[in-house]
N, C-alpha and C positions, 0 to 999 in steps of 0.2 A: 613201733617195734626200732625203725629207722632210725630214730633220735637215742636211743639205748646204743645200737651197734657204733655210731657216730660217735658218742661218749666215750665208750668202751677205746672205741681208737685211738681218740685223742688223749687218754690219760696214760693209755702203751706208748704211743707217741713223744708224750710230754717227758716221760721217766718217771713216772709218778707210781709205777707200781717197783714192787723188790727185785725183781728181773725175773728171768725165765730158766726154766730147766734147760739144759741141753737135751737134744732127742733124744742122744744113745744114754742117758742116763735117766734115772727115776727121782724124784724129790716127793719130800713129805714135808709140810708146813706147819709148824705148831707154834706155841708163844713164844718158845725163843727164838724161834727163824727157821733156816731149810737144812732139813736132813738131806746131802746129796748123796747118788749112791753111781758110782759110775766103776764099778766093780767087774772086772773083766769084760771089759769093752772095747778092746783093741786100739785103745786111744795112744796116739804119738805125742800128743802135747794135752796141756790141762787146759779141757774147754771153759768160755766165760762163764760164768757160775753166777747165780743168784747174790746179791750184795750180803743179805741177812744170813749167810750161811754160817752154821756154827758147827757142823759134823760131818767131814769129808771122806769120802771112801773111793779112792784111786787104787786101790792092790789089786796086782796080775792085770797090768796095761801093758805097753809098750812107750813108756814117758823116757825122753834122756836126760830131762832137768827141770828144776824149779824155778819159775819166774819171781826174782824178788821182789816181785810189785805184788804176790800174792795177800798177803793178810791188809797192804794199802787199800786192796780193789774189798777185802774181806775182812772188815776191822773186828767182826764177832766171833772167827773162826780160830774154836777152841780146840778142836780134835781133828787130827788128819789122819789117814791109814794109807801108807804110801809104799809098804812093801812090796817086793816081789815086782819089779818096773825093772827099765835100765840104765838106773842113774847110776853115774858112776863114783860122781863128786857133786858136794852138796857147799857152795862157798858159806862161810862163816856167817856172811850178813845176809844170808836167804832170810832166815826167821825174825831179824832186827825189829822189824816193825810188829810183831805177833802178840800184840801184849796180852789176850786171851789165851795163847795157846798153852797147852799144858800136856798134849798126850797126840 
């Protein structure tokens, strides 16, 4: 049992897992990657998300900006819901690296 726990800890520390779901959100993993639901969680910023996130729901939060690194950190992202936040401006280059994003 101790060996299994040590192995799991080593794998997590080595970064060999996909990433972890933020405590305030819920995540479902499937063959496409992670579907992350952070709907109505009073978030002020986008949390660190699993790298294999392909579907992201951030509606009804208090987010004020979108980091231009978003798609570099999650290259599989194809759907993002971010309406009903406090975003005033989205720079033109924000989604430039989002090659898979279509919605």
